[in-house]
PDB file of N, CA, C and O in Angstrom:
ATOM      1  N   MET A   1       0.853  -1.176   0.000  1.00  0.00           N
ATOM      2  CA  MET A   1       0.000   0.000   0.000  1.00  0.00           C
ATOM      3  C   MET A   1       0.897   1.237   0.000  1.00  0.00           C
ATOM      4  O   MET A   1       1.877   1.314   0.740  1.00  0.00           O
ATOM      5  N   SER A   2       0.539   2.193  -0.842  1.00  0.00           N
ATOM      6  CA  SER A   2       1.340   3.410  -0.923  1.00  0.00           C
ATOM      7  C   SER A   2       0.890   4.404   0.147  1.00  0.00           C
ATOM      8  O   SER A   2      -0.258   4.369   0.589  1.00  0.00           O
ATOM      9  N   PRO A   3       1.793   5.283   0.557  1.00  0.00           N
ATOM     10  CA  PRO A   3       1.420   6.276   1.578  1.00  0.00           C
ATOM     11  C   PRO A   3       0.392   7.256   1.023  1.00  0.00           C
ATOM     12  O   PRO A   3       0.358   7.497  -0.184  1.00  0.00           O
ATOM     13  N   PRO A   4      -0.440   7.819   1.884  1.00  0.00           N
ATOM     14  CA  PRO A   4      -1.439   8.769   1.402  1.00  0.00           C
ATOM     15  C   PRO A   4      -0.797   9.994   0.774  1.00  0.00           C
ATOM     16  O   PRO A   4       0.227  10.485   1.249  1.00  0.00           O
ATOM     17  N   ASN A   5      -1.390  10.470  -0.268  1.00  0.00           N
ATOM     18  CA  ASN A   5      -0.921  11.660  -0.949  1.00  0.00           C
ATOM     19  C   ASN A   5      -1.767  12.836  -0.464  1.00  0.00           C
ATOM     20  O   ASN A   5      -2.969  12.870  -0.728  1.00  0.00           O
ATOM     21  N   PRO A   6      -1.170  13.797   0.238  1.00  0.00           N
ATOM     22  CA  PRO A   6      -1.968  14.907   0.783  1.00  0.00           C
ATOM     23  C   PRO A   6      -2.657  15.748  -0.274  1.00  0.00           C
ATOM     24  O   PRO A   6      -3.637  16.431   0.023  1.00  0.00           O
ATOM     25  N   ASP A   7      -2.157  15.710  -1.514  1.00  0.00           N
ATOM     26  CA  ASP A   7      -2.796  16.484  -2.580  1.00  0.00           C
ATOM     27  C   ASP A   7      -4.052  15.792  -3.098  1.00  0.00           C
ATOM     28  O   ASP A   7      -4.956  16.455  -3.606  1.00  0.00           O
ATOM     29  N   ILE A   8      -4.119  14.477  -2.976  1.00  0.00           N
ATOM     30  CA  ILE A   8      -5.236  13.708  -3.511  1.00  0.00           C
ATOM     31  C   ILE A   8      -6.285  13.412  -2.440  1.00  0.00           C
ATOM     32  O   ILE A   8      -7.468  13.312  -2.767  1.00  0.00           O
ATOM     33  N   ASP A   9      -5.895  13.271  -1.189  1.00  0.00           N
ATOM     34  CA  ASP A   9      -6.837  12.921  -0.131  1.00  0.00           C
ATOM     35  C   ASP A   9      -8.041  13.857  -0.045  1.00  0.00           C
ATOM     36  O   ASP A   9      -9.150  13.368   0.171  1.00  0.00           O
ATOM     37  N   PRO A  10      -7.888  15.174  -0.201  1.00  0.00           N
ATOM     38  CA  PRO A  10      -9.081  16.042  -0.185  1.00  0.00           C
ATOM     39  C   PRO A  10     -10.063  15.714  -1.311  1.00  0.00           C
ATOM     40  O   PRO A  10     -11.271  15.892  -1.158  1.00  0.00           O
ATOM     41  N   VAL A  11      -9.546  15.241  -2.428  1.00  0.00           N
ATOM     42  CA  VAL A  11     -10.417  14.859  -3.536  1.00  0.00           C
ATOM     43  C   VAL A  11     -11.288  13.675  -3.120  1.00  0.00           C
ATOM     44  O   VAL A  11     -12.492  13.662  -3.378  1.00  0.00           O
ATOM     45  N   TRP A  12     -10.684  12.695  -2.486  1.00  0.00           N
ATOM     46  CA  TRP A  12     -11.451  11.518  -2.056  1.00  0.00           C
ATOM     47  C   TRP A  12     -12.436  11.874  -0.958  1.00  0.00           C
ATOM     48  O   TRP A  12     -13.524  11.301  -0.894  1.00  0.00           O
ATOM     49  N   ALA A  13     -12.076  12.798  -0.106  1.00  0.00           N
ATOM     50  CA  ALA A  13     -13.009  13.265   0.919  1.00  0.00           C
ATOM     51  C   ALA A  13     -14.216  13.923   0.246  1.00  0.00           C
ATOM     52  O   ALA A  13     -15.354  13.723   0.671  1.00  0.00           O
ATOM     53  N   TRP A  14     -13.966  14.701  -0.796  1.00  0.00           N
ATOM     54  CA  TRP A  14     -15.054  15.331  -1.532  1.00  0.00           C
ATOM     55  C   TRP A  14     -15.931  14.278  -2.205  1.00  0.00           C
ATOM     56  O   TRP A  14     -17.157  14.391  -2.190  1.00  0.00           O
ATOM     57  N   VAL A  15     -15.309  13.255  -2.796  1.00  0.00           N
ATOM     58  CA  VAL A  15     -16.076  12.192  -3.460  1.00  0.00           C
ATOM     59  C   VAL A  15     -17.012  11.520  -2.451  1.00  0.00           C
ATOM     60  O   VAL A  15     -18.181  11.279  -2.751  1.00  0.00           O
ATOM     61  N   LYS A  16     -16.503  11.223  -1.272  1.00  0.00           N
ATOM     62  CA  LYS A  16     -17.337  10.582  -0.247  1.00  0.00           C
ATOM     63  C   LYS A  16     -18.451  11.507   0.223  1.00  0.00           C
ATOM     64  O   LYS A  16     -19.572  11.057   0.460  1.00  0.00           O
ATOM     65  N   GLN A  17     -18.157  12.784   0.359  1.00  0.00           N
ATOM     66  CA  GLN A  17     -19.171  13.759   0.764  1.00  0.00           C
ATOM     67  C   GLN A  17     -20.256  13.877  -0.313  1.00  0.00           C
ATOM     68  O   GLN A  17     -21.447  13.921  -0.003  1.00  0.00           O
ATOM     69  N   GLU A  18     -19.840  13.926  -1.547  1.00  0.00           N
ATOM     70  CA  GLU A  18     -20.780  14.019  -2.667  1.00  0.00           C
ATOM     71  C   GLU A  18     -21.658  12.765  -2.727  1.00  0.00           C
ATOM     72  O   GLU A  18     -22.858  12.855  -2.983  1.00  0.00           O
ATOM     73  N   GLN A  19     -21.060  11.611  -2.493  1.00  0.00           N
ATOM     74  CA  GLN A  19     -21.796  10.356  -2.481  1.00  0.00           C
ATOM     75  C   GLN A  19     -22.887  10.382  -1.407  1.00  0.00           C
ATOM     76  O   GLN A  19     -24.021   9.981  -1.668  1.00  0.00           O
ATOM     77  N   ALA A  20     -22.555  10.844  -0.221  1.00  0.00           N
ATOM     78  CA  ALA A  20     -23.525  10.913   0.872  1.00  0.00           C
ATOM     79  C   ALA A  20     -24.654  11.885   0.539  1.00  0.00           C
ATOM     80  O   ALA A  20     -25.817  11.609   0.832  1.00  0.00           O
ATOM     81  N   MET A  21     -24.319  13.013  -0.068  1.00  0.00           N
ATOM     82  CA  MET A  21     -25.326  14.000  -0.425  1.00  0.00           C
ATOM     83  C   MET A  21     -26.290  13.441  -1.475  1.00  0.00           C
ATOM     84  O   MET A  21     -27.500  13.649  -1.386  1.00  0.00           O
ATOM     85  N   ILE A  22     -25.756  12.744  -2.452  1.00  0.00           N
ATOM     86  CA  ILE A  22     -26.598  12.165  -3.497  1.00  0.00           C
ATOM     87  C   ILE A  22     -27.515  11.099  -2.910  1.00  0.00           C
ATOM     88  O   ILE A  22     -28.695  11.041  -3.256  1.00  0.00           O
ATOM     89  N   TRP A  23     -26.987  10.257  -2.025  1.00  0.00           N
ATOM     90  CA  TRP A  23     -27.813   9.245  -1.364  1.00  0.00           C
ATOM     91  C   TRP A  23     -28.982   9.903  -0.642  1.00  0.00           C
ATOM     92  O   TRP A  23     -30.119   9.442  -0.740  1.00  0.00           O
ATOM     93  N   GLN A  24     -28.701  10.974   0.075  1.00  0.00           N
ATOM     94  CA  GLN A  24     -29.741  11.671   0.819  1.00  0.00           C
ATOM     95  C   GLN A  24     -30.802  12.237  -0.130  1.00  0.00           C
ATOM     96  O   GLN A  24     -31.999  12.103   0.124  1.00  0.00           O
ATOM     97  N   GLN A  25     -30.365  12.864  -1.213  1.00  0.00           N
ATOM     98  CA  GLN A  25     -31.309  13.419  -2.189  1.00  0.00           C
ATOM     99  C   GLN A  25     -32.169  12.316  -2.795  1.00  0.00           C
ATOM    100  O   GLN A  25     -33.380  12.480  -2.941  1.00  0.00           O
ATOM    101  N   LEU A  26     -31.548  11.196  -3.147  1.00  0.00           N
ATOM    102  CA  LEU A  26     -32.301  10.084  -3.730  1.00  0.00           C
ATOM    103  C   LEU A  26     -33.350   9.556  -2.757  1.00  0.00           C
ATOM    104  O   LEU A  26     -34.495   9.315  -3.139  1.00  0.00           O
ATOM    105  N   GLU A  27     -32.958   9.380  -1.509  1.00  0.00           N
ATOM    106  CA  GLU A  27     -33.900   8.881  -0.513  1.00  0.00           C
ATOM    107  C   GLU A  27     -35.100   9.813  -0.377  1.00  0.00           C
ATOM    108  O   GLU A  27     -36.240   9.354  -0.326  1.00  0.00           O
ATOM    109  N   LEU A  28     -34.848  11.116  -0.320  1.00  0.00           N
ATOM    110  CA  LEU A  28     -35.932  12.084  -0.184  1.00  0.00           C
ATOM    111  C   LEU A  28     -36.815  12.114  -1.431  1.00  0.00           C
ATOM    112  O   LEU A  28     -38.038  12.212  -1.323  1.00  0.00           O
ATOM    113  N   MET A  29     -36.208  12.030  -2.600  1.00  0.00           N
ATOM    114  CA  MET A  29     -36.993  12.049  -3.836  1.00  0.00           C
ATOM    115  C   MET A  29     -37.830  10.788  -3.978  1.00  0.00           C
ATOM    116  O   MET A  29     -38.999  10.852  -4.360  1.00  0.00           O
ATOM    117  N   GLU A  30     -37.230   9.640  -3.669  1.00  0.00           N
ATOM    118  CA  GLU A  30     -37.956   8.386  -3.798  1.00  0.00           C
ATOM    119  C   GLU A  30     -39.079   8.281  -2.769  1.00  0.00           C
ATOM    120  O   GLU A  30     -40.063   7.577  -2.997  1.00  0.00           O
ATOM    121  N   ALA A  31     -38.941   8.969  -1.649  1.00  0.00           N
ATOM    122  CA  ALA A  31     -39.993   8.996  -0.627  1.00  0.00           C
ATOM    123  C   ALA A  31     -41.055  10.039  -0.948  1.00  0.00           C
ATOM    124  O   ALA A  31     -42.062  10.131  -0.246  1.00  0.00           O
ATOM    125  N   GLY A  32     -40.844  10.822  -1.999  1.00  0.00           N
ATOM    126  CA  GLY A  32     -41.798  11.849  -2.388  1.00  0.00           C
ATOM    127  C   GLY A  32     -41.740  13.109  -1.538  1.00  0.00           C
ATOM    128  O   GLY A  32     -42.657  13.931  -1.567  1.00  0.00           O
ATOM    129  N   LYS A  33     -40.659  13.257  -0.780  1.00  0.00           N
ATOM    130  CA  LYS A  33     -40.541  14.424   0.102  1.00  0.00           C
ATOM    131  C   LYS A  33     -39.999  15.655  -0.617  1.00  0.00           C
ATOM    132  O   LYS A  33     -40.297  16.783  -0.225  1.00  0.00           O
ATOM    133  N   ILE A  34     -39.206  15.446  -1.665  1.00  0.00           N
ATOM    134  CA  ILE A  34     -38.721  16.552  -2.483  1.00  0.00           C
ATOM    135  C   ILE A  34     -38.834  16.149  -3.944  1.00  0.00           C
ATOM    136  O   ILE A  34     -38.977  14.967  -4.258  1.00  0.00           O
ATOM    137  N   GLY A  35     -38.772  17.110  -4.817  1.00  0.00           N
ATOM    138  CA  GLY A  35     -38.848  16.842  -6.246  1.00  0.00           C
ATOM    139  C   GLY A  35     -38.230  17.994  -7.012  1.00  0.00           C
ATOM    140  O   GLY A  35     -37.763  18.973  -6.430  1.00  0.00           O
ATOM    141  N   THR A  36     -38.236  17.860  -8.308  1.00  0.00           N
ATOM    142  CA  THR A  36     -37.732  18.929  -9.170  1.00  0.00           C
ATOM    143  C   THR A  36     -38.783  19.239 -10.225  1.00  0.00           C
ATOM    144  O   THR A  36     -39.549  18.369 -10.639  1.00  0.00           O
ATOM    145  N   ILE A  37     -38.803  20.494 -10.648  1.00  0.00           N
ATOM    146  CA  ILE A  37     -39.716  20.919 -11.699  1.00  0.00           C
ATOM    147  C   ILE A  37     -38.964  21.779 -12.701  1.00  0.00           C
ATOM    148  O   ILE A  37     -37.889  22.306 -12.416  1.00  0.00           O
ATOM    149  N   GLU A  38     -39.550  21.905 -13.866  1.00  0.00           N
ATOM    150  CA  GLU A  38     -39.005  22.789 -14.896  1.00  0.00           C
ATOM    151  C   GLU A  38     -40.158  23.636 -15.403  1.00  0.00           C
ATOM    152  O   GLU A  38     -41.256  23.136 -15.648  1.00  0.00           O
ATOM    153  N   ARG A  39     -39.897  24.896 -15.551  1.00  0.00           N
ATOM    154  CA  ARG A  39     -40.943  25.805 -16.038  1.00  0.00           C
ATOM    155  C   ARG A  39     -40.649  26.189 -17.481  1.00  0.00           C
ATOM    156  O   ARG A  39     -39.553  26.631 -17.824  1.00  0.00           O
ATOM    157  N   ASN A  40     -41.657  26.005 -18.303  1.00  0.00           N
ATOM    158  CA  ASN A  40     -41.608  26.425 -19.710  1.00  0.00           C
ATOM    159  C   ASN A  40     -42.728  27.425 -19.909  1.00  0.00           C
ATOM    160  O   ASN A  40     -43.863  27.058 -20.216  1.00  0.00           O
ATOM    161  N   GLY A  41     -42.395  28.691 -19.732  1.00  0.00           N
ATOM    162  CA  GLY A  41     -43.431  29.719 -19.819  1.00  0.00           C
ATOM    163  C   GLY A  41     -44.400  29.568 -18.659  1.00  0.00           C
ATOM    164  O   GLY A  41     -44.013  29.680 -17.496  1.00  0.00           O
ATOM    165  N   SER A  42     -45.647  29.316 -18.977  1.00  0.00           N
ATOM    166  CA  SER A  42     -46.656  29.165 -17.927  1.00  0.00           C
ATOM    167  C   SER A  42     -46.846  27.708 -17.521  1.00  0.00           C
ATOM    168  O   SER A  42     -47.593  27.421 -16.586  1.00  0.00           O
ATOM    169  N   GLU A  43     -46.184  26.791 -18.209  1.00  0.00           N
ATOM    170  CA  GLU A  43     -46.320  25.356 -17.927  1.00  0.00           C
ATOM    171  C   GLU A  43     -45.237  24.894 -16.951  1.00  0.00           C
ATOM    172  O   GLU A  43     -44.076  25.287 -17.060  1.00  0.00           O
ATOM    173  N   THR A  44     -45.638  24.060 -16.004  1.00  0.00           N
ATOM    174  CA  THR A  44     -44.706  23.469 -15.044  1.00  0.00           C
ATOM    175  C   THR A  44     -44.672  21.963 -15.265  1.00  0.00           C
ATOM    176  O   THR A  44     -45.714  21.307 -15.286  1.00  0.00           O
ATOM    177  N   VAL A  45     -43.472  21.420 -15.429  1.00  0.00           N
ATOM    178  CA  VAL A  45     -43.302  19.992 -15.693  1.00  0.00           C
ATOM    179  C   VAL A  45     -42.518  19.373 -14.548  1.00  0.00           C
ATOM    180  O   VAL A  45     -41.476  19.894 -14.150  1.00  0.00           O
ATOM    181  N   ASP A  46     -43.022  18.257 -14.013  1.00  0.00           N
ATOM    182  CA  ASP A  46     -42.317  17.525 -12.956  1.00  0.00           C
ATOM    183  C   ASP A  46     -41.165  16.751 -13.594  1.00  0.00           C
ATOM    184  O   ASP A  46     -41.384  15.879 -14.436  1.00  0.00           O
ATOM    185  N   THR A  47     -39.957  17.071 -13.195  1.00  0.00           N
ATOM    186  CA  THR A  47     -38.765  16.424 -13.754  1.00  0.00           C
ATOM    187  C   THR A  47     -38.067  15.521 -12.729  1.00  0.00           C
ATOM    188  O   THR A  47     -36.900  15.166 -12.898  1.00  0.00           O
ATOM    189  N   THR A  48     -38.788  15.160 -11.675  1.00  0.00           N
ATOM    190  CA  THR A  48     -38.196  14.370 -10.596  1.00  0.00           C
ATOM    191  C   THR A  48     -37.644  13.038 -11.098  1.00  0.00           C
ATOM    192  O   THR A  48     -36.531  12.657 -10.737  1.00  0.00           O
ATOM    193  N   ALA A  49     -38.407  12.330 -11.920  1.00  0.00           N
ATOM    194  CA  ALA A  49     -37.949  11.020 -12.413  1.00  0.00           C
ATOM    195  C   ALA A  49     -36.641  11.161 -13.187  1.00  0.00           C
ATOM    196  O   ALA A  49     -35.736  10.340 -13.039  1.00  0.00           O
ATOM    197  N   HIS A  50     -36.544  12.188 -14.001  1.00  0.00           N
ATOM    198  CA  HIS A  50     -35.311  12.431 -14.768  1.00  0.00           C
ATOM    199  C   HIS A  50     -34.150  12.770 -13.821  1.00  0.00           C
ATOM    200  O   HIS A  50     -33.029  12.302 -14.015  1.00  0.00           O
ATOM    201  N   THR A  51     -34.426  13.576 -12.813  1.00  0.00           N
ATOM    202  CA  THR A  51     -33.393  13.952 -11.847  1.00  0.00           C
ATOM    203  C   THR A  51     -32.906  12.726 -11.084  1.00  0.00           C
ATOM    204  O   THR A  51     -31.708  12.589 -10.837  1.00  0.00           O
ATOM    205  N   VAL A  52     -33.819  11.836 -10.708  1.00  0.00           N
ATOM    206  CA  VAL A  52     -33.436  10.602 -10.012  1.00  0.00           C
ATOM    207  C   VAL A  52     -32.507   9.771 -10.892  1.00  0.00           C
ATOM    208  O   VAL A  52     -31.512   9.234 -10.406  1.00  0.00           O
ATOM    209  N   GLU A  53     -32.822   9.660 -12.181  1.00  0.00           N
ATOM    210  CA  GLU A  53     -31.961   8.927 -13.116  1.00  0.00           C
ATOM    211  C   GLU A  53     -30.558   9.543 -13.164  1.00  0.00           C
ATOM    212  O   GLU A  53     -29.555   8.831 -13.116  1.00  0.00           O
ATOM    213  N   GLN A  54     -30.506  10.869 -13.259  1.00  0.00           N
ATOM    214  CA  GLN A  54     -29.211  11.556 -13.306  1.00  0.00           C
ATOM    215  C   GLN A  54     -28.415  11.327 -12.018  1.00  0.00           C
ATOM    216  O   GLN A  54     -27.208  11.086 -12.062  1.00  0.00           O
ATOM    217  N   LEU A  55     -29.092  11.404 -10.883  1.00  0.00           N
ATOM    218  CA  LEU A  55     -28.411  11.189  -9.601  1.00  0.00           C
ATOM    219  C   LEU A  55     -27.888   9.765  -9.483  1.00  0.00           C
ATOM    220  O   LEU A  55     -26.806   9.547  -8.938  1.00  0.00           O
ATOM    221  N   ARG A  56     -28.639   8.800  -9.984  1.00  0.00           N
ATOM    222  CA  ARG A  56     -28.179   7.399  -9.936  1.00  0.00           C
ATOM    223  C   ARG A  56     -26.925   7.195 -10.789  1.00  0.00           C
ATOM    224  O   ARG A  56     -26.029   6.439 -10.416  1.00  0.00           O
ATOM    225  N   VAL A  57     -26.872   7.871 -11.929  1.00  0.00           N
ATOM    226  CA  VAL A  57     -25.682   7.791 -12.787  1.00  0.00           C
ATOM    227  C   VAL A  57     -24.484   8.399 -12.064  1.00  0.00           C
ATOM    228  O   VAL A  57     -23.397   7.822 -12.061  1.00  0.00           O
ATOM    229  N   LYS A  58     -24.685   9.559 -11.453  1.00  0.00           N
ATOM    230  CA  LYS A  58     -23.605  10.206 -10.701  1.00  0.00           C
ATOM    231  C   LYS A  58     -23.147   9.325  -9.546  1.00  0.00           C
ATOM    232  O   LYS A  58     -21.949   9.179  -9.303  1.00  0.00           O
ATOM    233  N   LEU A  59     -24.108   8.741  -8.836  1.00  0.00           N
ATOM    234  CA  LEU A  59     -23.780   7.884  -7.708  1.00  0.00           C
ATOM    235  C   LEU A  59     -22.984   6.662  -8.163  1.00  0.00           C
ATOM    236  O   LEU A  59     -22.008   6.282  -7.517  1.00  0.00           O
ATOM    237  N   ALA A  60     -23.389   6.057  -9.251  1.00  0.00           N
ATOM    238  CA  ALA A  60     -22.672   4.902  -9.779  1.00  0.00           C
ATOM    239  C   ALA A  60     -21.236   5.269 -10.162  1.00  0.00           C
ATOM    240  O   ALA A  60     -20.309   4.491  -9.937  1.00  0.00           O
ATOM    241  N   THR A  61     -21.063   6.443 -10.732  1.00  0.00           N
ATOM    242  CA  THR A  61     -19.725   6.911 -11.103  1.00  0.00           C
ATOM    243  C   THR A  61     -18.852   7.099  -9.868  1.00  0.00           C
ATOM    244  O   THR A  61     -17.700   6.666  -9.843  1.00  0.00           O
ATOM    245  N   LEU A  62     -19.405   7.748  -8.843  1.00  0.00           N
ATOM    246  CA  LEU A  62     -18.643   7.954  -7.609  1.00  0.00           C
ATOM    247  C   LEU A  62     -18.309   6.627  -6.938  1.00  0.00           C
ATOM    248  O   LEU A  62     -17.199   6.444  -6.440  1.00  0.00           O
ATOM    249  N   GLU A  63     -19.271   5.698  -6.924  1.00  0.00           N
ATOM    250  CA  GLU A  63     -19.024   4.398  -6.316  1.00  0.00           C
ATOM    251  C   GLU A  63     -17.947   3.627  -7.079  1.00  0.00           C
ATOM    252  O   GLU A  63     -17.132   2.933  -6.470  1.00  0.00           O
ATOM    253  N   ALA A  64     -17.940   3.746  -8.396  1.00  0.00           N
ATOM    254  CA  ALA A  64     -16.914   3.087  -9.205  1.00  0.00           C
ATOM    255  C   ALA A  64     -15.533   3.673  -8.908  1.00  0.00           C
ATOM    256  O   ALA A  64     -14.551   2.937  -8.810  1.00  0.00           O
ATOM    257  N   LEU A  65     -15.460   4.986  -8.766  1.00  0.00           N
ATOM    258  CA  LEU A  65     -14.183   5.632  -8.431  1.00  0.00           C
ATOM    259  C   LEU A  65     -13.678   5.164  -7.068  1.00  0.00           C
ATOM    260  O   LEU A  65     -12.495   4.859  -6.910  1.00  0.00           O
ATOM    261  N   LEU A  66     -14.571   5.109  -6.091  1.00  0.00           N
ATOM    262  CA  LEU A  66     -14.168   4.656  -4.755  1.00  0.00           C
ATOM    263  C   LEU A  66     -13.735   3.195  -4.773  1.00  0.00           C
ATOM    264  O   LEU A  66     -12.758   2.835  -4.116  1.00  0.00           O
ATOM    265  N   ALA A  67     -14.442   2.355  -5.512  1.00  0.00           N
ATOM    266  CA  ALA A  67     -14.087   0.931  -5.607  1.00  0.00           C
ATOM    267  C   ALA A  67     -12.723   0.768  -6.272  1.00  0.00           C
ATOM    268  O   ALA A  67     -11.906  -0.049  -5.847  1.00  0.00           O
ATOM    269  N   GLU A  68     -12.488   1.553  -7.318  1.00  0.00           N
ATOM    270  CA  GLU A  68     -11.191   1.493  -8.009  1.00  0.00           C
ATOM    271  C   GLU A  68     -10.061   1.902  -7.059  1.00  0.00           C
ATOM    272  O   GLU A  68      -8.994   1.290  -7.045  1.00  0.00           O
ATOM    273  N   ARG A  69     -10.311   2.927  -6.281  1.00  0.00           N
ATOM    274  CA  ARG A  69      -9.294   3.373  -5.321  1.00  0.00           C
ATOM    275  C   ARG A  69      -9.029   2.292  -4.281  1.00  0.00           C
ATOM    276  O   ARG A  69      -7.874   2.024  -3.949  1.00  0.00           O
ATOM    277  N   GLN A  70     -10.083   1.672  -3.765  1.00  0.00           N
ATOM    278  CA  GLN A  70      -9.904   0.618  -2.770  1.00  0.00           C
ATOM    279  C   GLN A  70      -9.128  -0.565  -3.343  1.00  0.00           C
ATOM    280  O   GLN A  70      -8.291  -1.157  -2.661  1.00  0.00           O
ATOM    281  N   ASN A  71      -9.414  -0.905  -4.600  1.00  0.00           N
ATOM    282  CA  ASN A  71      -8.678  -2.003  -5.234  1.00  0.00           C
ATOM    283  C   ASN A  71      -7.201  -1.670  -5.389  1.00  0.00           C
ATOM    284  O   ASN A  71      -6.342  -2.530  -5.191  1.00  0.00           O
ATOM    285  N   LYS A  72      -6.906  -0.432  -5.739  1.00  0.00           N
ATOM    286  CA  LYS A  72      -5.501  -0.021  -5.887  1.00  0.00           C
ATOM    287  C   LYS A  72      -4.786  -0.004  -4.543  1.00  0.00           C
ATOM    288  O   LYS A  72      -3.614  -0.370  -4.450  1.00  0.00           O
ATOM    289  N   GLU A  73      -5.506   0.428  -3.490  1.00  0.00           N
ATOM    290  CA  GLU A  73      -4.887   0.457  -2.160  1.00  0.00           C
ATOM    291  C   GLU A  73      -4.647  -0.959  -1.638  1.00  0.00           C
ATOM    292  O   GLU A  73      -3.692  -1.194  -0.897  1.00  0.00           O
ATOM    293  N   ALA A  74      -5.502  -1.895  -2.018  1.00  0.00           N
ATOM    294  CA  ALA A  74      -5.358  -3.270  -1.555  1.00  0.00           C
ATOM    295  C   ALA A  74      -4.213  -3.996  -2.283  1.00  0.00           C
ATOM    296  O   ALA A  74      -3.697  -5.005  -1.801  1.00  0.00           O
ATOM    297  N   SER A  75      -3.832  -3.467  -3.441  1.00  0.00           N
ATOM    298  CA  SER A  75      -2.768  -4.113  -4.229  1.00  0.00           C
ATOM    299  C   SER A  75      -1.406  -3.844  -3.664  1.00  0.00           C
ATOM    300  O   SER A  75      -0.408  -4.315  -4.209  1.00  0.00           O
TER     301      SER A  75
END
């Protein structure tokens, strides 16, 4: 295992923080407690389902980055 790099560690801390924030947003959206809308003139469109999809993609990306880092540290 290589020693921690002080220049990179804040990045991983941010990744973990972002992951936690996305999890929280997903939980609230899936529970119907929060949502997103888009306004087109006088029309309002619920975009929550699309936002949930986007958040899941972001979450998967962050989880893949963390898994890759753990695999490299274990090597």
